[in-house]
N, C-alpha and C positions, 0 to 999 in steps of 0.2 A: 569371598576369599576361600580358596580350597583348603581343606584340612588334611594334614598328613595322616595317612592310614597305613596300617600294616597289611601288606598284600602277600606276605610270606606264608600265612596260614589261611585255609579256606574258611569262609563264613558259613557256608553250607556244605556238608559232607555226607553223602549218601553212599553206603557200601553194601552191595549185594542185597538190596532190599527185596523181601518177599512178603506178600501180604494177601490174606484172604479174610473177608468179613466173617466174624464168628457167629455161631448159632446161639441158642438159648443157654447152652452149657458153657459158653465162653470159648469154645474151640471151633475151628472150621468144620463144616459138614463133611463127613467121610466122602472122599472121591471128588470133592469140589476143586475146580481148577483155580489156581491163584489169580487174583485180579491184577496184582503187580508181581512181576517175577524177575529176579536177577537185575535189579535196577541200581545203577551206580552213577553218581554225578558229583562234581566239585565246582563250586562257585566262590569267587573271591570278592573282596571289598571293591565297590565301584561297578560291579557287573550288573547289566540290565538284561535279564534273560527272558526271552519270549518262549513260552511253552505252547506248542501246537500239537494237534492231533485230531482225529475224527471224534464224533460223538461216541462216548462209551470207551474211549481209549484208556481212561484212567487218570486223566489230568486232575480232576477235582480231588480224587482220592489221594494222589501224590501230594497235592498242596495241603490237604488236611493232615496228612501224616507229618509233613514238615512243620505244620502249625501246631503240632502236639495234640491233635484231636483224636488220634487213634494210637493205641499202645503198640509199640514194636520193640525189638531188642534195643537196648541202650546204645550199642555200638553201631546199629544200622543207620540211624539218622542223628547227625550232630549239627546243631545250629550254634554258631559262636563257640564251638568246642564243647557244648553241653547237650545233654539228651533233650530233644524237643518235647517229649511227653513227660519225662520224669522231673525235669527242672521247671517247675511252675513259675519261677521268678523271671524266666525269659519273657513270658507274656505279660505278667503283672507289672513288670518294669517298663514295658513298651518297647524293649529292644527288638522283640519279635512281634510283628503285627500281621494279622490275617484279615482280609476283607473279602467277603463273598456274599452269598444270599442270606445273610444273617437276620435281616429284619423281616422275617416271615415266620409264621407259626401254623400249627394244625389246631383246628377247633373241632372237638369231638362232635360228631353228628351234624356238622355244619359244612366243613370243607377243609381242603389242604392248601398249603402255600398261601395263606391269608396274610396280606400285608399288615404289619403292626401299625395300627392307626390309633393315636391318642390325641385328645384335645389339649395339646401342649405346644408351646411356641418353639421355634428353632433357637431363639435366643436363650431360653431356659435350658435346653438340652446342651447346646454348645458351651455356654458359660458355666454349666453345672459340672464340667470336667475339671477336677482340681489339679494343681501342680503344672499348669500350662504356661508357656511363654506367651505373654500378650501379643508380642510382635508376630510370632508364628501364627497365632490364632487369627489375627487381623489379616495376615497375608492369605491364609487359606479361605477365609470368608470372601476376600476379594477375588481370588483365583476362581473359586467355584460360584461366584456371584450369588451368594445366599442372602435372601431378605430375612432378617432376624424376626420379622413379624409373622413369618409363615406359621400356620397351624398345621400340625402333622396329619390331622384327619381331613384336611381340605386340599392339600397339595397334590401335585401329579406324582407319578412314579419317579420321574427324573428329578424333581425337586426333592423328594424324600431321599433319593439316592445321594444327592449332593450333601445333604446333612449327614448321612451315614458316613460318607467318605471323609468329610471334614472332621467328624469326631474320631474316626479311626487314624487320622494323620496328625492329630493335635500334638501328641508327644513324639519327639524325634525318634525314629526307628533306626535300627541297624540292619534288620532284614524285614522286607515287606513282601507278603504273598497276596497277589491279586487274582481273583477268580471271576472273570467276566464282569468286573465291577463297573465297567463303563458302558454296559449294554443299554442302559436307560438314558444316557447323557446325549445332549445334542452335539453337533459338530464342534461348536466353539468351546463348550465346557470340556469336552474330551481333549481337544487340542491344548487348552490351557493347563489341564491337569497333567497331561503327559509332559509338557514343558517343565512344570514344577517338579515332577518326579525325576526327570533327567538331571535337573539341577541338584536334587538331593544326592544323587549318585556321584556327580562330578565334584561337588563342593564338600560333602560330608562323608563320602566313601560308603554310602548305603548300598545294600544289595537288594535288587528287586526281581522277583519272578512273576511274570504276568501271563496268565492263560487267557487267550481270546481267540475268537473267530473273525474279528473285525480288523482288517489290516490297513484301512485308510489312515494315512498320516504316520505309519509306523516304519516306513522305509529306512529312515536314518535314526530311529529311536533305540532299538536293541543293540547291545554289544555282542550278545550270544543268542543262538537259536537251538532249542532242544525239541526234537520230534519224537513223539511217543505213539506206538501202535500196539494194540492188544496187551497193554500193561508193560511193554518192554521198550527200553531205550533203543531207538533206531539211529539217532544222530544227535550229537552235541558238539557244536562248532562255533567259533567266533564268526561274526557276520562278515568280516572282511574276507575270510576264507570261503564263505558261502558265495559271495559275489565273484570270487575268482573262478569257481567251478560252474557257476550258473549266470548266464547273461539275462535271465528273466527277472521281473520284478519280484518282490517278496511274496506278494499274493499268488502270482503265477507259479513261483517255485513251490510253495506249499501245496497249491492246487495240483501240481503234477505228482507230488508224493501221495496225496490223498486219492487221486484217480488210480494210480498204480496199485495202491493198497486195496481199493474197492474192487478193481478188476481181479486181483489175486483172490480176494474173498469170494467173489462170484464163482470163480473157477473151482475153488475148494468146495463150495456148497454143491456145485454141479457134480463133482466127483463123488462126494458123499451120497448124493441122491442116487447116482448110478450104481453105487454099491449097496443100496437099500438101507443106508444109515440115515438118522434124523438130519434134515436139511439145516436146521438151526439149533444152536445150543440154547439152553434155557438159562436166563439170568434172574436171580432172585436175591434181593437185598445186597447187591454188589458182588455176589458170587455166581460163577457160571457152573452149570451142571448139565449132564446129558442123560439123566435117568439112572437106573440102578441104585446103588447106595446113596448117591447124591440126591437123586430124585426123591427117594424116600425121606431123606433128611429135610428136604424142602418142605414136605408136607408136615413134618413135625414142627419145624420152625414156624410155619404159618399158623398152626393151632386151629385152623378152621374158621378164624374170625379176622376181620380187618378193622383197623381204627376208623371210627366214623361210619360204620356200617352195621345194620341190624341183621342182615342176612348172612348165613354161613357161606364160606367160600370153599368148603370141602368138596372135592371132586372124587370120582371113582378111581380105582387103582390104575386105570388105564390113562388117566389124565395127569398132566403136569401143571402145577400152579406157576404161572409166570409172574404174578405180582400178588399183592395182598387181596385183590378183588377181581382178578381176571384169570380165566382158565382157558387153556388151549386143548381142544380134543384131538 
């Protein structure tokens, strides 16, 4: 049975958001180009928003900012009328839930993005979450087809992901942020999960923002589509209006936008090259730089060493460090 919800006030309100990853002094490197610039968006109860864009467009950063994982001005991002970063009760209560690649860690001198693997059962992890409605827990276990006897150090990536999703959805949320969370799921598990999430929006008035590159089965799922390129909002529109202006499928529509964006980027690089300018911008720790003061700041941030590496990454003054352990001459 559907619950009456107030749709007069936005559940997610982003106003002129501008964001650059800080350096070691807590401030953006001098001359660094903002990763997110002049981004504004309003979503209401019951909205199912699909967030699309090319790799590096800023989707994950935007979701993390909305999830309160990066500090911004209090008025820039409001979730349920409260500051996403400053009001920690949003996440502790479960009203705001973020699901992304959380179950990975870095092991010094061993590797990066190592899956968290422990000799513990799915039963212990799921039933270890306190204050959960047993009916909701049982429904999620059924929807995700979780075997409670699974041991986390023996299961596949997809099975581990099911347990992560289940634990993240155990408490009824009001705003849910999903960052490529279904990438490890098979077709059936993904379809069943999307059906469950759609029901959460329709019956409880939840708001969901889902960033993905997989469009199978999504034709009739979203109520709104948001397209981001180079950290800027390009389009935010209800799906019924999208269908009015495009007779293509959802995947083909997004594909046409991304192809146009790619062609424009290739043209821009060609023009920069013709003028003797660097063909590519440098991206470091989420910030873009093109040399000069920003390039110097990059070297300061890097400190000459990288996590999990014994060798220094310091390059000559003519080099720009692209990552913590890779140098472009």
